[in-house]
C-alpha positions in Angstrom: -32.3 11.6 76.6 -29.2 9.7 75.3 -31.4 7.3 73.4 -33.3 10.1 71.7 -29.9 11.8 70.8 -28.6 8.5 69.3 -31.7 8.1 67.2 -31.5 11.7 66.0 -27.8 11.1 64.9 -28.7 7.9 63.1 -31.6 9.6 61.3 -29.4 12.5 60.3 -26.7 10.1 59.0 -29.3 8.2 57.0 -30.8 11.3 55.6 -27.3 12.6 54.6 -26.5 9.3 52.9 -29.9 9.5 51.1 -29.2 13.0 49.9 -25.6 12.1 48.8 -26.9 9.1 46.9 -29.6 11.1 45.3 -27.1 13.7 44.3 -24.8 11.1 42.8 -27.7 9.6 40.9 -28.6 13.0 39.5 -25.0 13.7 38.5 -24.8 10.3 36.7 -28.1 11.0 35.0 -27.0 14.3 33.5 -23.5 13.2 32.6 -24.2 9.6 31.4 -27.8 9.6 30.3 -26.8 9.1 26.6 -24.9 6.0 27.6 -27.8 4.6 29.7 -30.2 5.3 26.9 -28.0 3.4 24.4 -27.8 0.2 26.4 -29.2 -3.0 25.0 -32.0 -3.1 27.6 -33.5 -0.1 25.9 -35.9 -2.0 23.6 -36.7 1.2 21.7 -33.2 1.3 20.3 -32.0 -2.3 20.6 -34.7 -3.5 18.3 -33.5 -1.0 15.7 -36.4 1.4 16.4 -35.5 5.0 16.4 -32.9 4.6 13.6 -35.7 5.4 11.1 -35.2 9.0 12.2 -31.5 8.9 12.9 -28.9 11.2 11.4 -26.9 10.4 8.3 -23.5 8.8 8.3 -21.1 10.0 5.6 -17.7 8.9 4.4 -14.8 11.3 4.1 -16.0 12.5 0.7 -19.6 13.0 1.7 -20.9 9.8 0.3 -23.9 8.5 2.2 -23.2 5.3 4.1 -26.5 5.2 6.1 -29.5 7.6 6.2 -33.1 7.6 7.2 -35.7 7.8 4.4 -39.5 7.8 5.1 -38.9 6.3 8.6 -36.6 3.5 7.4 -32.9 3.1 7.7 -31.3 2.9 4.3 -27.7 2.1 3.5 -25.4 2.7 0.5 -26.8 1.7 -2.8 -23.5 -0.2 -3.5 -23.6 -3.8 -2.0 -19.7 -3.9 -1.8 -19.6 -0.7 0.2 -22.4 -1.9 2.5 -20.4 -5.0 3.3 -17.1 -3.3 3.4 -18.2 -0.6 5.9 -20.5 -2.9 8.0 -18.2 -3.0 11.0 -17.8 0.8 11.0 -21.4 1.7 10.3 -23.3 -1.2 11.8 -26.9 -2.4 11.3 -30.1 -2.2 13.4 -28.8 -4.4 16.1 -26.2 -3.9 18.9 -24.3 -7.0 17.8 -21.3 -5.1 16.3 -19.7 -3.3 19.2 -17.3 -1.2 17.2 -20.1 0.2 14.9 -21.2 3.8 15.1 -24.9 2.7 15.1 -24.1 0.7 18.3 -21.8 3.1 20.1 -23.4 6.4 19.1 -27.0 5.4 18.5 -28.4 7.8 21.1 -26.6 10.7 19.4 -27.7 9.7 15.9 -31.3 9.4 17.1 -31.1 12.8 18.8 -31.5 11.8 22.5 -32.1 14.7 24.9 -31.3 14.7 28.6 -34.7 16.4 29.4 -37.0 15.1 26.7 -35.3 11.7 26.0 -36.3 10.6 22.5 -39.5 12.7 22.6 -37.8 16.0 21.6 -39.5 17.6 18.6 -37.5 17.2 15.3 -37.3 21.0 15.0 -35.4 21.2 18.3 -33.0 18.3 17.8 -29.3 19.1 17.5 -27.4 18.0 14.4 -27.1 14.2 14.7 -25.2 13.4 11.5 -21.7 11.8 11.6 -18.8 11.6 9.2 -16.1 9.0 9.2 -12.6 9.3 7.8 -13.0 6.1 5.7 -13.1 6.2 1.9 -16.2 4.2 1.0 -15.0 3.2 -2.5 -11.7 1.9 -1.2 -13.6 -0.2 1.5 -15.9 -1.6 -1.2 -13.1 -2.6 -3.5 -11.1 -4.1 -0.7 -14.1 -6.1 0.4 -14.4 -7.5 -3.1 -10.7 -8.3 -3.2 -11.1 -10.7 -0.2 -13.4 -12.8 -2.5 -15.2 -14.5 0.3 -12.1 -15.2 2.4 -11.9 -14.2 6.0 -9.6 -11.6 7.5 -8.9 -7.9 7.9 -7.5 -4.9 6.1 -6.6 -1.7 7.9 -5.1 1.4 6.3 -4.5 4.7 8.0 -2.6 8.0 7.5 0.3 7.9 9.9 0.6 11.7 9.9 -3.0 12.7 10.6 -4.3 9.4 12.1 -7.2 9.2 9.7 -8.3 5.6 9.0 -8.8 5.3 5.3 -9.9 1.7 5.1 -11.2 -0.7 7.8 -12.6 -3.9 6.3 -13.3 -7.0 8.3 -14.6 -10.3 6.8 -16.8 -12.2 7.1 -19.5 -9.6 6.8 -23.1 -9.4 5.8 -25.5 -6.9 4.1 -27.0 -4.5 6.7 -29.7 -3.6 4.3 -30.8 -7.3 4.1 -29.6 -8.9 7.4 -29.7 -12.7 7.1 -31.4 -14.8 9.7 -28.2 -16.6 10.4 -25.2 -14.2 9.8 -21.8 -15.9 9.1 -19.9 -17.1 12.2 -17.5 -14.3 13.2 -19.3 -11.6 11.3 -20.1 -9.5 14.4 -16.4 -9.2 15.2 -14.3 -6.4 13.7 -11.1 -8.3 13.0 -9.1 -5.1 12.4 -9.3 -4.0 16.0 -10.9 -6.8 18.0 -8.9 -9.9 16.9 -5.4 -11.3 17.1 -3.7 -13.7 14.8 -0.5 -15.7 14.7 1.9 -13.3 12.9 4.5 -15.5 11.2 7.2 -13.6 9.4 5.7 -10.1 9.9 6.9 -10.5 13.5 10.5 -10.4 12.0 10.0 -6.6 12.1 10.0 -6.8 15.9 13.0 -9.2 16.0 14.9 -6.9 13.5 14.3 -3.9 15.8 15.6 -5.9 18.7 18.7 -6.9 16.7 19.4 -3.4 15.5 19.1 -2.0 19.1 21.0 -4.8 20.9 23.5 -6.5 18.7 26.7 -4.5 18.2 27.7 -3.7 14.6 24.6 -5.6 13.3 25.4 -4.4 9.8 28.6 -6.4 9.9 27.0 -9.6 11.3 26.2 -12.4 8.9 23.9 -15.5 9.3 24.2 -18.8 7.6 21.1 -20.8 6.5 21.3 -24.4 5.4 17.6 -25.0 5.6 17.5 -26.0 9.2 19.5 -25.5 12.4 19.4 -27.0 15.9 18.3 -24.7 18.7 18.1 -26.2 22.2 18.0 -29.8 21.0 15.4 -29.3 18.3 15.5 -27.8 14.8 14.1 -24.6 13.3 13.4 -25.0 9.7 13.5 -22.7 6.7 11.9 -23.1 3.3 15.2 -22.2 1.5 18.9 -22.8 1.8 19.8 -19.1 1.8 23.5 -19.5 2.5 25.3 -16.5 4.1 23.1 -13.4 4.7 23.3 -9.9 6.1 20.4 -8.5 8.1 19.0 -6.7 5.1 19.0 -9.9 2.9 17.8 -12.1 5.8 14.8 -9.8 6.1 14.0 -9.4 2.4 14.3 -13.2 1.9 12.5 -13.9 5.2 15.1 -16.4 6.4 13.8 -18.3 9.5 17.3 -19.4 10.5 18.7 -15.9 10.6 15.9 -14.6 12.7 16.0 -17.5 15.1 19.6 -16.7 15.6 18.9 -13.1 16.1 16.3 -13.9 18.8 18.8 -16.1 20.7 21.6 -13.5 20.3 19.4 -10.8 21.7 18.1 -13.0 24.5 14.7 -13.5 26.1 14.8 -10.4 28.3 15.6 -8.0 25.5 13.1 -9.7 23.1 10.4 -9.3 25.7 11.3 -5.7 26.3 11.3 -4.9 22.6 7.9 -6.5 21.9 6.4 -4.6 24.8 8.0 -1.3 23.8 6.7 -1.7 20.2 3.2 -2.2 21.5 2.7 -5.8 20.7 1.2 -6.5 24.1 -0.7 -3.2 24.4 -4.2 -2.1 23.6 -4.5 1.1 21.6 -7.5 3.5 21.7 -9.0 4.0 18.2 -11.9 6.5 18.4 -12.8 5.1 21.8 -12.5 1.5 20.7 -9.8 -0.5 22.5 -7.8 -2.8 20.2 -7.2 -6.4 21.3 -3.8 -6.9 23.0 -1.3 -9.0 21.1 0.7 -11.7 23.0 4.4 -12.3 23.4 5.9 -14.1 26.4 9.3 -15.7 26.3 10.0 -15.2 30.0 10.0 -19.0 30.5 10.8 -20.1 27.0 13.5 -22.6 26.3 16.1 -22.0 23.6 14.1 -23.6 20.8 10.9 -21.7 21.8 12.8 -18.4 21.9 14.2 -19.1 18.4 10.7 -19.8 17.0 9.3 -16.7 18.7 11.8 -14.6 16.7 10.3 -16.1 13.6 6.8 -15.2 14.6 5.6 -18.6 15.8 5.7 -20.1 19.3 2.8 -18.3 21.1 3.2 -15.0 19.3 -0.1 -13.1 18.5 -0.6 -9.7 16.9 -3.5 -7.4 16.1 -3.8 -5.9 12.5 -4.4 -2.3 13.7 -1.4 -2.6 16.1 0.8 -3.8 13.2 -0.3 -0.9 11.0 0.6 1.5 13.9 4.0 -0.1 14.2 4.7 0.3 10.5 3.4 3.9 10.6 5.9 4.6 13.5 8.8 3.2 11.3 7.8 5.5 8.5 7.3 8.4 10.9 10.7 8.4 12.5 9.7 6.3 15.4 6.7 8.3 16.6 3.4 6.5 16.4 0.2 8.4 15.6 -3.0 6.8 17.0 -5.6 6.1 14.3 -9.1 7.7 14.4 -12.1 6.9 12.2 -14.6 9.5 13.3 -14.0 12.8 11.4 -13.0 15.6 13.7 -11.8 13.3 16.4 -8.4 13.8 18.0 -6.0 11.1 16.9 -3.5 11.5 19.8 -0.1 9.8 20.0 0.9 6.3 20.9 4.3 7.7 21.9 7.8 6.9 20.5 8.1 3.2 19.8 11.8 3.4 18.7 14.6 5.8 18.2 14.8 7.8 15.0 18.0 5.9 14.1 16.3 2.5 14.5 13.2 3.7 12.5 15.5 4.9 9.7 17.3 1.6 9.5 14.0 -0.4 9.6 12.6 1.9 6.9 15.6 1.2 4.7 15.3 -2.6 5.2 11.5 -2.7 4.5 11.9 -0.4 1.5 14.6 -2.6 0.1 12.4 -5.7 0.6 9.8 -4.2 -1.8 12.1 -2.5 -4.3 14.6 -5.4 -4.5 12.3 -8.4 -4.2 8.5 -7.8 -4.4 8.9 -5.1 -7.0 7.5 -1.5 -7.0 5.0 -2.3 -9.7 3.2 -4.3 -7.1 1.9 -1.0 -5.6 1.4 0.9 -8.9 4.5 3.0 -8.4 4.0 4.0 -4.8 7.2 4.0 -2.7 6.3 1.2 -0.3 8.2 -0.7 2.4 6.6 -3.9 3.5 6.9 -7.4 4.9 4.9 -10.5 4.1 4.2 -13.4 6.5 2.9 -16.9 6.3 1.8 -18.0 9.8 1.4 -21.7 10.7 -1.8 -22.1 12.9 -1.9 -25.9 13.3 -5.0 -28.1 13.4 -4.4 -29.1 9.8 -5.4 -25.5 8.7 -3.8 -23.6 5.9 -1.4 -20.8 7.2 -2.6 -17.2 7.7 -1.3 -14.9 5.0 -0.1 -11.4 6.0 1.3 -8.3 4.5 2.1 -5.2 6.5 3.9 -2.0 5.6 3.8 1.7 4.7 4.2 4.2 1.9 6.9 6.9 2.4 5.6 9.3 -0.3 5.0 12.5 1.6 1.7 13.1 -0.1 0.4 9.6 0.7 1.6 8.7 4.2 -0.2 5.5 4.6 0.5 2.5 6.8 -1.4 -0.8 6.3 -1.9 -4.4 7.6 -3.7 -7.2 5.8 -4.3 -10.7 7.1 -6.2 -13.5 5.3 -7.1 -16.4 7.5 -6.0 -19.7 6.0 -4.8 -17.8 3.0 -1.5 -19.6 2.5 1.6 -17.6 1.4 1.2 -14.0 2.4 2.6 -12.6 -0.9 -0.1 -14.4 -2.9 -3.1 -14.0 -0.5 -2.6 -10.8 1.3 -0.4 -9.1 -1.3 -3.1 -8.4 -3.9 -5.5 -7.0 -1.2 -2.7 -4.8 0.1 -2.1 -3.5 -3.4 -5.8 -2.7 -3.9 -6.1 -1.0 -0.5 -3.0 1.1 -0.9 -3.7 2.2 -4.5 -7.3 3.1 -3.7 -6.4 5.0 -0.5 -3.6 6.8 -2.2 -5.9 7.8 -5.1 -8.3 9.2 -2.5 -5.5 11.5 -1.5 -4.7 12.5 -5.1 -2.4 9.8 -6.3 -2.4 9.2 -10.1 -0.7 5.9 -10.7 
């Protein structure tokens, strides 16, 4: 009798487990079937099939970026736009993880929970998508790279709309080469990190403003090099005596090495983390690469170089644009979004309103007093360039990051050119093109 009872209990438990498992499987099927259907093991879609009947992808102005014509996937008629929007739109493969045609292929094709891909066309829901990007701006920015590798990211720091997201190298999705360029599957705007060089002086300046008493009265002396911890930090110029504003605008390495050591490793680490350097941000469901900053075990010389943007510092272009947007927005950071209608959300307060105001003044002075406002066609821009040494006998990475504080054109940007040399000369012209084109898309008449 006891044996029979035991067997009955075991059978009941197994049956219950089976029913629970079946219920869980059914729940997952109905809630995640689109995700399952989009996986690379689905040969119907992974081979590009199904896209011949997929919905249309438009830019912010209704310009067609990809559409289905007579059973074939057709992209923009403009080659520069096709290249410039590749990492947003994608191609027939799953190789570009950030692309809409990778992440939302089942929706574009019109996948149904019940009928799968066999739902009659007349019953399919609307499968078109619109992005916030300006296609013409992306095409012109792609041309401005002139074959060089890097990234350009521009977004509206009030609404979160990404206006330009161009990553190079790229290729033509209409005529995919047999051997695409190395690195062309990677969206450098969101998925890559680079040595920042002097653009990291934004972080060091924030740390100095928040942690050094009476920073406006403090001066720094540059004679071209200075010993920190038994080894020297060098500067390209002999700047003499400098205030914080002039040290920033003239990008003095010695001054920022001193600031980093005055602030100390703990406060520098806290500031970098608070400003989002080491965080990953969510951009329309895509996680940005985390930057890197760790001076917890750095010696005096390493700490000094970290304040200049060297040592082991790494930053992500989108993250730097978010930081610049926060400075222009009183310290509050808006999360970017590139799918029209998506909720941008907030990255939180990165700094106090007072610190943001001080940094905005410094960055604006850097452009108006040194780069020149004509560089941006009359837009009121605050910015910082960077020239980042990367070693291995390579040319430095060139950077420019910043924002426009015109209320009608609230744009923040980050541009990096790999092995571009001086940031002003390599990234600067691309930043100019990107900002003017994006501002014109918002009504600017330069």
